[in-house]
N, C-alpha and C positions, 0 to 999 in steps of 0.2 A: 571316807571309807567306801570300799567297793560295793558292799551290800546295802548301804544306806538307801532307803526308798526303793530298793529293788523288790519286785513282786515275784515270789517263788512258790512252787508247790512241792510239798513233801508227801509222797504216797507212802503208806505204811507208817504214818506219823505217830501212831500210838504204840508201835513196836519199840523194842529196846534201842535199836540203832536209829530208827526214824525219830524217836522222841528226843534223844540226845542231840541229833542234828538240828531238829527244830529249835531247841533251846539256844543252841549256838548261833543260828541264823537270826533269831530274834535279838540276841545280845548284840549282834553286829548291825542291827538297824533295819533288817529286811522285814517286809510284810509277808507273812507266811500263811498259806492255805494248807491245812493238814487234811489228808484223806485217809480213812481206815475203815474197813468193814467190821473191825473188832472181833474177828474170828480168833486171831492170836494176840493182837494188840490189846492193851489195857488202857482205858480212858484215864485212869489215875496217873499214868505216865506223863500225861499232859497237864497235870494240876498247875504247874508253874506257868506253862504257856497260856493256859486259859485266862490267867490274870493279866495278860499283855494285850493291849488294845490293838496291836498289829497282828494278832493271830485270829484266824477263824477256822473252825473245825467242821468237817462234813463226814457223817457216817455214810460211806459209799464204797462202791467196789470198782476197781480199775477195769473190770470186764463190762462196765456200763459206758459205752462210747458216748452216748448222748449226754450223759452227765459230764464227762471229761470235756466235751466240746463247749459246754456252757461255762465251765469253770476256768478254762484256759485263756480266756480273753485278757490281753495285755500282760500275760505272764512272761517273765524274762527267762527263768530257769525252772525245769522240773528235775527234782531229785527222786528217782524212782527206786524206793526201798521196799515197796510192797512185794511179797513173794510167798509162795508155798516153799517153806524154808528148811525142810528136814530131809536128809538123805534116806534114813531108814523108813520114814513115812512115805517117801516117794516110791520106794520099792513095793510097798503095799498098795499104793494108790497112784499109779503112773498117769492115768487119765486126768485126775484132779490136778496133779502137778503141772502137766502140760497146759491145762485149761487156764489156771491162774497165772503161770509164768509166761507162757508163749503168747496166749491170746491177750493177756494183760499188757505185755510190752507192745504188741501191735496196736492196741487201742491208744496207749500213751503216745506212741510215735505218730499215729494218724491224727490224733487231736493236736499234737504239737505242730505238725506240718500244716494242717489246715488253719490253725489259729496263729501262725507265725511266731511261735515260741522260739526264743533265740538259742536255747541250749537244753539238751537232755543228758543227765548223768545217771548211769545205771549201776545198780549194785549186783555185780556178777560174783563169781565164786571160784576159788582154787580147785573146786571139784571138777572143773572142765578138763583139767590136766589128766585125771585118772592115774593109772599106773605107768606114767611115762618114765623111762630109765633116768637114773640120776636123782640125787636128793634135791638139788636147787632147781626151782622151776622158773624159766624165763618166758617172756611173752611170745617168743618165736618158736617155741617147742611145738611138736605135734600134740594135738589134744585128743585123748582117747578116754572120755568119761566112762565110768563103770557103774553109774546109777542113773535112773530116770531124771533125778534132780540135776546132775551134772550135764546130761544131754539137753535138758530144757534150758539151762543157763547158757550153754554153748549156742543153741538156736537163737536165744535172745541177743547174744553178742553179734551173731551174723546179721540179724535184722537191724541192729543198731548201725552196723557198718553200711549196710545196703541203703538205709535212709540218709546217711551222710553222702554216700557215693552217688545215689540216684537223684535225691531231692535237695541236697545241700544243707540238710538239717545238721547242726553242730551237735554231734553225739560223742560221748566218752563212756567207756565201760571200765569200771574199777573191779578188779578181781580180788575180793576180800579173802584173807586167810584166817579162818577160825577166830572170829570176833567174840570177845567176852567183855563183861562189865556190868555196871549198874543198870537195873531194869530188865536184865535177861531173866526169863521165866525159869523157876526152879521146880515147878510142879508138874512137869511133863517129861515122859521118857524120850521125847523128841527134841528137847532143848539141848544146849551146849553142855559138854561134859563138866566144865568147871562149875556151872550153876548147879548141876545135879550133884556133884561131889560136895559142894558147900552144904547143900540141903541134907545129904546123908550124914555128913560129919556132925552137923548140929543136932541130928537125931540119933547120934551114937551108932550109926550103921557103917559097916565096912564099905569101902569104895569098890564098885563093880567095874572090872576091866574086861572089855571084849577082846579076846586074843591074848597074846603074851605080854602086852604092855610095851613092847619095844618099838611100836609104831610112833613116829615123831610128828609133831604139829608145830606150826609157826603161830602160836596163839597171840592175837593182836588185840590190844586194849582199845575199847570203843572210842576213846578220845582221839587216838591216832587215826582211826577210820573217819571220824568227823573232820579232823584236820585235812585229810586228803580230799574229801568232798568240797570243803571250803576252797582249797587251792584250785581244784578243777574248775569251779565256778568262776574264779578270777582269771585263769590263764587260758590260752588257746591250745587245746588238746583235741581238736575236732578229728573224729575218725579213729581215735586211738583206744587201745586196750592196755591197761596199766595195772600191774600187781600192787596190792597194798597189804603189807604184813609188818611183822616185828623184825624180820631178818635175823631171828634168834630161835631156832627150833629146840624143842625139848621133848623127850620121850614121855609117854603116859606114865610109865613107872616113876620117873623122876618128878613129874608134875604131881602125882598122887602123894609122894613123900613130902613134897613142898607144902601141899595143902594141909596134910595132917600136922605138920610142924607149925604152920601158920595158925591153924585153928586150935592148937593145943590138944589134939586128939591122936597123939602118937600111939595110944593104946589100941587104936583101930588098925586094920590092915587092908591091903589090896586083895580083892577076891576075884579070881580069874574065871571066865566063862568063854563060850564059843565065840569066834569072830562073827561080826555082822556082815551080811552081804551088802556090797556097795561101798564098804569102808576102804579108804586108801591107806597104804602102808606108810608112806612118807610124804610130807607136804611142807615145803620150805621156799619162801619167796625170794627171788632175785629182785632187789629193789633198785637196780641201776637206773632203769627207765624212769621210775617215780622220782628219784633224786634229781636226775638230769633235766627232766621235762617239767616237773612241778616244783622242784625245790623241797620235796617231801623228805622229812627226816623223822622216823619214829622216836617219840620222847619217852616211851615206857618199855622197859624190859619186862619179861614175864613176872618176876618177883615184885617189881614196883607196882605193876598193874594189879596183880593179885592182892597186894596189901591194901591198895586204895579201894578196890572192889570189896574186899572183906570188911573194911571199916564201914562202908556204906551198908553192906549186908547186915552187919551187927546192929547198926542204928535203925534200919528200916524194919527189922524183925524184933527190935527191942530185946536183944539177947544179952544175957549176962555171961559174955565170953571175953576172955582176955586175948588181945591180938599180939601174937609172939613175933 
């Protein structure tokens, strides 16, 4: 197997995507070094990983270059998941967003280059597209981000390409589309809408919709995002930027109705409020490049992912809720 005895780093390892990726890499036989400053990540997300002799965890920050230089010795791949990860929060704190995301990627790339790491895989975002015309987003489209978060991710992609072009470091950026799934925080207004709505539904609260609810999103189950990262590690996609999504957009109105049906809370309703600055109207991934270059094929449509996520949610919160 490809990952057996490979030495890899996962930054943001205690986050919901990072921890799911860590578990999969360990399952495939890799030795994994997890890094997280635990600002957003939760150490309990790594409970299973901590039991594995091939895992070691460091509470550390990707803005600490000296630490990264120490930890990158003999590393094969870095999966860079650590990020300032909220669009609305970035509107309030653009400097912090830039510091964590842009300075963070520079440190990761410099450490990788100086320590001869073979490959860096970066978690980018569909937010780089902004309000580009047309529903379906492909990698060749003009990027016009409308939030500091999107601008920072676009800058990170540029640095990824520069380090490939100038220094020969094998870098790949994956543009995630609205990831959801187990371990996503539900206790913050800055987390994903699905986690927030699950939390509101279990507390018998109406689902808050910013705007008219007709904005569409390509909600992607976290296991498909993990699959994409695993494939990039195995294949040669140096210098590339690749969309990763479900390829199956849904409006927030329809998503809300689906969640209320799934949770058995159809007595609740969607409650509309003002749009948020920085929010994109439509986001839908063209997956042609991912399929052709990586052999990526999403395995979860929204309803299947929501059902699996909700089963986990009910179990983890010890809820007495029937899954419809």
